[in-house]
KOLZADO-615929 format. One record per atom (N, C-alpha, C, O): residue number from 1; x, y, z; atom name. Coordinates in steps of 0.2 Angstrom, whole numbers, plus 5000, padded with zeros to 4 digits. Example, Ala and Ser with C-alpha at 12.3 -4.5 7.8 and 13.67 -1.06 7.14 Angstrom:
BEGIN
+-------+------+------+------+---------+
! kevex !   c1 !   c2 !   c3 ! drenvex !
+-------+------+------+------+---------+
!     1 ! 5066 ! 4972 ! 5039 !       N !
!     1 ! 5062 ! 4978 ! 5039 !      CA !
!     1 ! 5066 ! 4984 ! 5039 !       C !
!     1 ! 5071 ! 4983 ! 5042 !       O !
!     2 ! 5064 ! 4989 ! 5035 !       N !
!     2 ! 5068 ! 4995 ! 5036 !      CA !
!     2 ! 5064 ! 5000 ! 5039 !       C !
!     2 ! 5067 ! 5006 ! 5040 !       O !
+-------+------+------+------+---------+
end
This chain:
BEGIN
+-------+------+------+------+---------+
! kevex !   c1 !   c2 !   c3 ! drenvex !
+-------+------+------+------+---------+
!     1 ! 5123 ! 4940 ! 4987 !       N !
!     1 ! 5123 ! 4946 ! 4983 !      CA !
!     1 ! 5120 ! 4952 ! 4986 !       C !
!     1 ! 5114 ! 4951 ! 4987 !       O !
!     2 ! 5122 ! 4958 ! 4987 !       N !
!     2 ! 5117 ! 4963 ! 4990 !      CA !
!     2 ! 5116 ! 4968 ! 4984 !       C !
!     2 ! 5119 ! 4968 ! 4979 !       O !
!     3 ! 5110 ! 4972 ! 4985 !       N !
!     3 ! 5107 ! 4976 ! 4981 !      CA !
!     3 ! 5112 ! 4983 ! 4980 !       C !
!     3 ! 5114 ! 4986 ! 4985 !       O !
!     4 ! 5114 ! 4985 ! 4974 !       N !
!     4 ! 5119 ! 4989 ! 4974 !      CA !
!     4 ! 5116 ! 4997 ! 4976 !       C !
!     4 ! 5110 ! 4997 ! 4977 !       O !
!     5 ! 5119 ! 5002 ! 4976 !       N !
!     5 ! 5116 ! 5009 ! 4976 !      CA !
!     5 ! 5112 ! 5010 ! 4970 !       C !
!     5 ! 5109 ! 5015 ! 4971 !       O !
!     6 ! 5113 ! 5007 ! 4965 !       N !
!     6 ! 5110 ! 5009 ! 4960 !      CA !
!     6 ! 5103 ! 5006 ! 4959 !       C !
!     6 ! 5098 ! 5008 ! 4956 !       O !
!     7 ! 5102 ! 5001 ! 4963 !       N !
!     7 ! 5096 ! 4997 ! 4963 !      CA !
!     7 ! 5091 ! 5002 ! 4969 !       C !
!     7 ! 5085 ! 5003 ! 4968 !       O !
!     8 ! 5095 ! 5003 ! 4972 !       N !
!     8 ! 5092 ! 5006 ! 4979 !      CA !
!     8 ! 5089 ! 5014 ! 4975 !       C !
!     8 ! 5083 ! 5016 ! 4977 !       O !
!     9 ! 5093 ! 5017 ! 4970 !       N !
!     9 ! 5092 ! 5024 ! 4966 !      CA !
!     9 ! 5086 ! 5022 ! 4963 !       C !
!     9 ! 5081 ! 5026 ! 4964 !       O !
!    10 ! 5085 ! 5016 ! 4960 !       N !
!    10 ! 5080 ! 5015 ! 4956 !      CA !
!    10 ! 5073 ! 5014 ! 4959 !       C !
!    10 ! 5068 ! 5016 ! 4956 !       O !
!    11 ! 5074 ! 5012 ! 4965 !       N !
!    11 ! 5068 ! 5011 ! 4968 !      CA !
!    11 ! 5065 ! 5017 ! 4972 !       C !
!    11 ! 5059 ! 5018 ! 4973 !       O !
!    12 ! 5070 ! 5022 ! 4973 !       N !
!    12 ! 5070 ! 5028 ! 4976 !      CA !
!    12 ! 5065 ! 5033 ! 4970 !       C !
!    12 ! 5060 ! 5036 ! 4972 !       O !
!    13 ! 5068 ! 5033 ! 4965 !       N !
!    13 ! 5065 ! 5036 ! 4960 !      CA !
!    13 ! 5058 ! 5034 ! 4958 !       C !
!    13 ! 5055 ! 5038 ! 4954 !       O !
!    14 ! 5055 ! 5030 ! 4960 !       N !
!    14 ! 5048 ! 5027 ! 4960 !      CA !
!    14 ! 5044 ! 5029 ! 4965 !       C !
!    14 ! 5038 ! 5027 ! 4965 !       O !
!    15 ! 5046 ! 5033 ! 4971 !       N !
!    15 ! 5044 ! 5034 ! 4977 !      CA !
!    15 ! 5037 ! 5037 ! 4976 !       C !
!    15 ! 5033 ! 5036 ! 4980 !       O !
!    16 ! 5037 ! 5041 ! 4971 !       N !
!    16 ! 5031 ! 5046 ! 4971 !      CA !
!    16 ! 5024 ! 5042 ! 4968 !       C !
!    16 ! 5018 ! 5045 ! 4969 !       O !
!    17 ! 5025 ! 5036 ! 4965 !       N !
!    17 ! 5020 ! 5032 ! 4962 !      CA !
!    17 ! 5020 ! 5024 ! 4966 !       C !
!    17 ! 5024 ! 5020 ! 4965 !       O !
!    18 ! 5015 ! 5024 ! 4970 !       N !
!    18 ! 5015 ! 5019 ! 4975 !      CA !
!    18 ! 5015 ! 5012 ! 4971 !       C !
!    18 ! 5019 ! 5007 ! 4971 !       O !
!    19 ! 5011 ! 5012 ! 4966 !       N !
!    19 ! 5010 ! 5005 ! 4962 !      CA !
!    19 ! 5017 ! 5002 ! 4959 !       C !
!    19 ! 5019 ! 4997 ! 4960 !       O !
!    20 ! 5021 ! 5008 ! 4955 !       N !
!    20 ! 5027 ! 5006 ! 4952 !      CA !
!    20 ! 5032 ! 5005 ! 4957 !       C !
!    20 ! 5037 ! 5001 ! 4956 !       O !
!    21 ! 5032 ! 5009 ! 4964 !       N !
!    21 ! 5036 ! 5008 ! 4969 !      CA !
!    21 ! 5036 ! 5000 ! 4972 !       C !
!    21 ! 5041 ! 4996 ! 4973 !       O !
!    22 ! 5030 ! 4998 ! 4972 !       N !
!    22 ! 5028 ! 4991 ! 4974 !      CA !
!    22 ! 5031 ! 4986 ! 4970 !       C !
!    22 ! 5033 ! 4981 ! 4972 !       O !
!    23 ! 5030 ! 4988 ! 4963 !       N !
!    23 ! 5033 ! 4984 ! 4957 !      CA !
!    23 ! 5041 ! 4984 ! 4958 !       C !
!    23 ! 5044 ! 4978 ! 4957 !       O !
!    24 ! 5044 ! 4989 ! 4959 !       N !
!    24 ! 5051 ! 4990 ! 4958 !      CA !
!    24 ! 5053 ! 4984 ! 4964 !       C !
!    24 ! 5055 ! 4979 ! 4962 !       O !
!    25 ! 5050 ! 4987 ! 4971 !       N !
!    25 ! 5053 ! 4983 ! 4977 !      CA !
!    25 ! 5053 ! 4976 ! 4976 !       C !
!    25 ! 5058 ! 4972 ! 4977 !       O !
!    26 ! 5048 ! 4974 ! 4974 !       N !
!    26 ! 5045 ! 4966 ! 4972 !      CA !
!    26 ! 5051 ! 4963 ! 4968 !       C !
!    26 ! 5055 ! 4958 ! 4968 !       O !
!    27 ! 5053 ! 4968 ! 4963 !       N !
!    27 ! 5057 ! 4965 ! 4956 !      CA !
!    27 ! 5064 ! 4963 ! 4960 !       C !
!    27 ! 5067 ! 4957 ! 4960 !       O !
!    28 ! 5066 ! 4968 ! 4963 !       N !
!    28 ! 5072 ! 4968 ! 4967 !      CA !
!    28 ! 5072 ! 4963 ! 4973 !       C !
!    28 ! 5077 ! 4962 ! 4975 !       O !
!    29 ! 5067 ! 4962 ! 4976 !       N !
!    29 ! 5067 ! 4959 ! 4982 !      CA !
!    29 ! 5069 ! 4951 ! 4979 !       C !
!    29 ! 5073 ! 4948 ! 4982 !       O !
!    30 ! 5066 ! 4949 ! 4974 !       N !
!    30 ! 5067 ! 4943 ! 4971 !      CA !
!    30 ! 5074 ! 4941 ! 4969 !       C !
!    30 ! 5076 ! 4935 ! 4969 !       O !
!    31 ! 5076 ! 4947 ! 4966 !       N !
!    31 ! 5084 ! 4947 ! 4963 !      CA !
!    31 ! 5088 ! 4947 ! 4969 !       C !
!    31 ! 5093 ! 4943 ! 4969 !       O !
!    32 ! 5087 ! 4951 ! 4975 !       N !
!    32 ! 5092 ! 4950 ! 4979 !      CA !
!    32 ! 5089 ! 4946 ! 4986 !       C !
!    32 ! 5089 ! 4949 ! 4991 !       O !
!    33 ! 5088 ! 4940 ! 4987 !       N !
!    33 ! 5085 ! 4938 ! 4992 !      CA !
!    33 ! 5089 ! 4936 ! 4998 !       C !
!    33 ! 5086 ! 4936 ! 5003 !       O !
!    34 ! 5096 ! 4936 ! 4996 !       N !
!    34 ! 5100 ! 4936 ! 5003 !      CA !
!    34 ! 5102 ! 4942 ! 5005 !       C !
!    34 ! 5105 ! 4941 ! 5011 !       O !
!    35 ! 5101 ! 4949 ! 5003 !       N !
!    35 ! 5102 ! 4954 ! 5006 !      CA !
!    35 ! 5098 ! 4956 ! 5011 !       C !
!    35 ! 5093 ! 4959 ! 5009 !       O !
!    36 ! 5100 ! 4954 ! 5018 !       N !
!    36 ! 5097 ! 4955 ! 5023 !      CA !
!    36 ! 5093 ! 4961 ! 5025 !       C !
!    36 ! 5087 ! 4961 ! 5026 !       O !
!    37 ! 5098 ! 4966 ! 5025 !       N !
!    37 ! 5096 ! 4973 ! 5026 !      CA !
!    37 ! 5091 ! 4975 ! 5020 !       C !
!    37 ! 5086 ! 4978 ! 5023 !       O !
!    38 ! 5091 ! 4974 ! 5014 !       N !
!    38 ! 5087 ! 4976 ! 5009 !      CA !
!    38 ! 5079 ! 4972 ! 5011 !       C !
!    38 ! 5074 ! 4974 ! 5009 !       O !
!    39 ! 5080 ! 4966 ! 5013 !       N !
!    39 ! 5074 ! 4962 ! 5014 !      CA !
!    39 ! 5071 ! 4965 ! 5019 !       C !
!    39 ! 5064 ! 4966 ! 5019 !       O !
!    40 ! 5074 ! 4967 ! 5025 !       N !
!    40 ! 5072 ! 4970 ! 5031 !      CA !
!    40 ! 5067 ! 4976 ! 5029 !       C !
!    40 ! 5061 ! 4977 ! 5032 !       O !
!    41 ! 5070 ! 4981 ! 5025 !       N !
!    41 ! 5066 ! 4987 ! 5022 !      CA !
!    41 ! 5060 ! 4984 ! 5018 !       C !
!    41 ! 5054 ! 4987 ! 5019 !       O !
!    42 ! 5061 ! 4979 ! 5013 !       N !
!    42 ! 5056 ! 4977 ! 5009 !      CA !
!    42 ! 5050 ! 4974 ! 5014 !       C !
!    42 ! 5044 ! 4975 ! 5012 !       O !
!    43 ! 5051 ! 4971 ! 5019 !       N !
!    43 ! 5046 ! 4968 ! 5023 !      CA !
!    43 ! 5043 ! 4975 ! 5028 !       C !
!    43 ! 5037 ! 4974 ! 5030 !       O !
!    44 ! 5045 ! 4979 ! 5030 !       N !
!    44 ! 5043 ! 4985 ! 5032 !      CA !
!    44 ! 5039 ! 4988 ! 5028 !       C !
!    44 ! 5033 ! 4989 ! 5030 !       O !
!    45 ! 5042 ! 4988 ! 5021 !       N !
!    45 ! 5036 ! 4992 ! 5016 !      CA !
!    45 ! 5029 ! 4988 ! 5014 !       C !
!    45 ! 5024 ! 4990 ! 5013 !       O !
!    46 ! 5031 ! 4982 ! 5015 !       N !
!    46 ! 5025 ! 4977 ! 5014 !      CA !
!    46 ! 5020 ! 4977 ! 5020 !       C !
!    46 ! 5014 ! 4975 ! 5020 !       O !
!    47 ! 5023 ! 4978 ! 5026 !       N !
!    47 ! 5018 ! 4978 ! 5031 !      CA !
!    47 ! 5014 ! 4986 ! 5031 !       C !
!    47 ! 5008 ! 4986 ! 5033 !       O !
!    48 ! 5018 ! 4990 ! 5029 !       N !
!    48 ! 5016 ! 4996 ! 5028 !      CA !
!    48 ! 5010 ! 4996 ! 5023 !       C !
!    48 ! 5005 ! 4999 ! 5024 !       O !
!    49 ! 5011 ! 4992 ! 5017 !       N !
!    49 ! 5006 ! 4991 ! 5013 !      CA !
!    49 ! 4999 ! 4988 ! 5017 !       C !
!    49 ! 4993 ! 4991 ! 5016 !       O !
!    50 ! 5000 ! 4983 ! 5019 !       N !
!    50 ! 4995 ! 4979 ! 5022 !      CA !
!    50 ! 4991 ! 4982 ! 5027 !       C !
!    50 ! 4985 ! 4981 ! 5028 !       O !
!    51 ! 4995 ! 4986 ! 5031 !       N !
!    51 ! 4991 ! 4991 ! 5037 !      CA !
!    51 ! 4987 ! 4995 ! 5033 !       C !
!    51 ! 4981 ! 4994 ! 5034 !       O !
!    52 ! 4989 ! 5000 ! 5029 !       N !
!    52 ! 4985 ! 5004 ! 5025 !      CA !
!    52 ! 4980 ! 5001 ! 5021 !       C !
!    52 ! 4976 ! 5004 ! 5019 !       O !
!    53 ! 4981 ! 4995 ! 5019 !       N !
!    53 ! 4975 ! 4992 ! 5015 !      CA !
!    53 ! 4970 ! 4991 ! 5020 !       C !
!    53 ! 4965 ! 4994 ! 5018 !       O !
!    54 ! 4971 ! 4989 ! 5025 !       N !
!    54 ! 4966 ! 4987 ! 5032 !      CA !
!    54 ! 4963 ! 4993 ! 5034 !       C !
!    54 ! 4957 ! 4993 ! 5035 !       O !
!    55 ! 4967 ! 4999 ! 5033 !       N !
!    55 ! 4964 ! 5005 ! 5034 !      CA !
!    55 ! 4959 ! 5007 ! 5030 !       C !
!    55 ! 4954 ! 5010 ! 5032 !       O !
!    56 ! 4960 ! 5006 ! 5024 !       N !
!    56 ! 4956 ! 5009 ! 5018 !      CA !
!    56 ! 4950 ! 5004 ! 5018 !       C !
!    56 ! 4945 ! 5007 ! 5018 !       O !
!    57 ! 4951 ! 4998 ! 5018 !       N !
!    57 ! 4945 ! 4994 ! 5019 !      CA !
!    57 ! 4940 ! 4996 ! 5023 !       C !
!    57 ! 4934 ! 4997 ! 5022 !       O !
!    58 ! 4943 ! 4998 ! 5030 !       N !
!    58 ! 4938 ! 5000 ! 5035 !      CA !
!    58 ! 4935 ! 5007 ! 5034 !       C !
!    58 ! 4929 ! 5008 ! 5036 !       O !
!    59 ! 4939 ! 5011 ! 5031 !       N !
!    59 ! 4936 ! 5018 ! 5028 !      CA !
!    59 ! 4931 ! 5016 ! 5023 !       C !
!    59 ! 4926 ! 5020 ! 5023 !       O !
!    60 ! 4931 ! 5012 ! 5019 !       N !
!    60 ! 4927 ! 5011 ! 5015 !      CA !
!    60 ! 4920 ! 5008 ! 5018 !       C !
!    60 ! 4914 ! 5010 ! 5016 !       O !
!    61 ! 4921 ! 5004 ! 5022 !       N !
!    61 ! 4915 ! 5000 ! 5026 !      CA !
!    61 ! 4912 ! 5006 ! 5029 !       C !
!    61 ! 4906 ! 5006 ! 5029 !       O !
!    62 ! 4914 ! 5011 ! 5033 !       N !
!    62 ! 4912 ! 5016 ! 5036 !      CA !
!    62 ! 4909 ! 5021 ! 5032 !       C !
!    62 ! 4904 ! 5024 ! 5034 !       O !
!    63 ! 4911 ! 5022 ! 5025 !       N !
!    63 ! 4908 ! 5025 ! 5020 !      CA !
!    63 ! 4901 ! 5021 ! 5018 !       C !
!    63 ! 4896 ! 5025 ! 5018 !       O !
!    64 ! 4901 ! 5016 ! 5016 !       N !
!    64 ! 4896 ! 5012 ! 5014 !      CA !
!    64 ! 4890 ! 5013 ! 5018 !       C !
!    64 ! 4884 ! 5015 ! 5016 !       O !
!    65 ! 4892 ! 5012 ! 5026 !       N !
!    65 ! 4887 ! 5013 ! 5031 !      CA !
!    65 ! 4883 ! 5020 ! 5031 !       C !
!    65 ! 4877 ! 5020 ! 5031 !       O !
!    66 ! 4887 ! 5025 ! 5030 !       N !
!    66 ! 4886 ! 5032 ! 5030 !      CA !
!    66 ! 4881 ! 5033 ! 5024 !       C !
!    66 ! 4875 ! 5035 ! 5025 !       O !
!    67 ! 4884 ! 5032 ! 5018 !       N !
!    67 ! 4880 ! 5032 ! 5012 !      CA !
!    67 ! 4872 ! 5027 ! 5014 !       C !
!    67 ! 4866 ! 5029 ! 5013 !       O !
!    68 ! 4872 ! 5022 ! 5017 !       N !
!    68 ! 4865 ! 5019 ! 5018 !      CA !
!    68 ! 4862 ! 5022 ! 5023 !       C !
!    68 ! 4856 ! 5023 ! 5023 !       O !
!    69 ! 4865 ! 5026 ! 5027 !       N !
!    69 ! 4862 ! 5030 ! 5032 !      CA !
!    69 ! 4859 ! 5035 ! 5030 !       C !
!    69 ! 4853 ! 5036 ! 5031 !       O !
!    70 ! 4862 ! 5039 ! 5026 !       N !
!    70 ! 4860 ! 5046 ! 5022 !      CA !
!    70 ! 4855 ! 5043 ! 5017 !       C !
!    70 ! 4850 ! 5047 ! 5018 !       O !
!    71 ! 4854 ! 5038 ! 5014 !       N !
!    71 ! 4848 ! 5035 ! 5010 !      CA !
!    71 ! 4842 ! 5035 ! 5013 !       C !
!    71 ! 4837 ! 5038 ! 5011 !       O !
!    72 ! 4843 ! 5031 ! 5020 !       N !
!    72 ! 4838 ! 5031 ! 5023 !      CA !
!    72 ! 4834 ! 5038 ! 5026 !       C !
!    72 ! 4829 ! 5040 ! 5026 !       O !
!    73 ! 4840 ! 5042 ! 5028 !       N !
!    73 ! 4837 ! 5048 ! 5030 !      CA !
!    73 ! 4833 ! 5052 ! 5025 !       C !
!    73 ! 4828 ! 5055 ! 5027 !       O !
!    74 ! 4835 ! 5053 ! 5018 !       N !
!    74 ! 4832 ! 5056 ! 5013 !      CA !
!    74 ! 4825 ! 5053 ! 5012 !       C !
!    74 ! 4820 ! 5056 ! 5010 !       O !
!    75 ! 4825 ! 5046 ! 5013 !       N !
!    75 ! 4818 ! 5043 ! 5012 !      CA !
!    75 ! 4813 ! 5044 ! 5016 !       C !
!    75 ! 4807 ! 5045 ! 5015 !       O !
!    76 ! 4815 ! 5044 ! 5023 !       N !
!    76 ! 4812 ! 5047 ! 5029 !      CA !
!    76 ! 4809 ! 5056 ! 5029 !       C !
!    76 ! 4804 ! 5058 ! 5031 !       O !
!    77 ! 4814 ! 5058 ! 5026 !       N !
!    77 ! 4813 ! 5066 ! 5025 !      CA !
!    77 ! 4806 ! 5066 ! 5021 !       C !
!    77 ! 4801 ! 5069 ! 5022 !       O !
!    78 ! 4807 ! 5062 ! 5014 !       N !
!    78 ! 4802 ! 5063 ! 5009 !      CA !
!    78 ! 4795 ! 5060 ! 5012 !       C !
!    78 ! 4791 ! 5063 ! 5010 !       O !
!    79 ! 4794 ! 5057 ! 5016 !       N !
!    79 ! 4788 ! 5053 ! 5019 !      CA !
!    79 ! 4785 ! 5059 ! 5024 !       C !
!    79 ! 4780 ! 5057 ! 5027 !       O !
+-------+------+------+------+---------+
end
């Protein structure tokens, strides 16, 4: 069975809220595992999430290093 246009419409309605979009995609992915086209798009979406999560972690790490450096700068300035 393939996902109908109603299902796709429900997913598109969630487009502005990433968490809801992810939940909707997951729900329908489980419901339509044999829909090759839908699964391909869902896999692309999962790749997007994975890549952006990795970027976000890298940015966080860079911010933590910057924070540490700034703390050190401030303490050196006070000496």
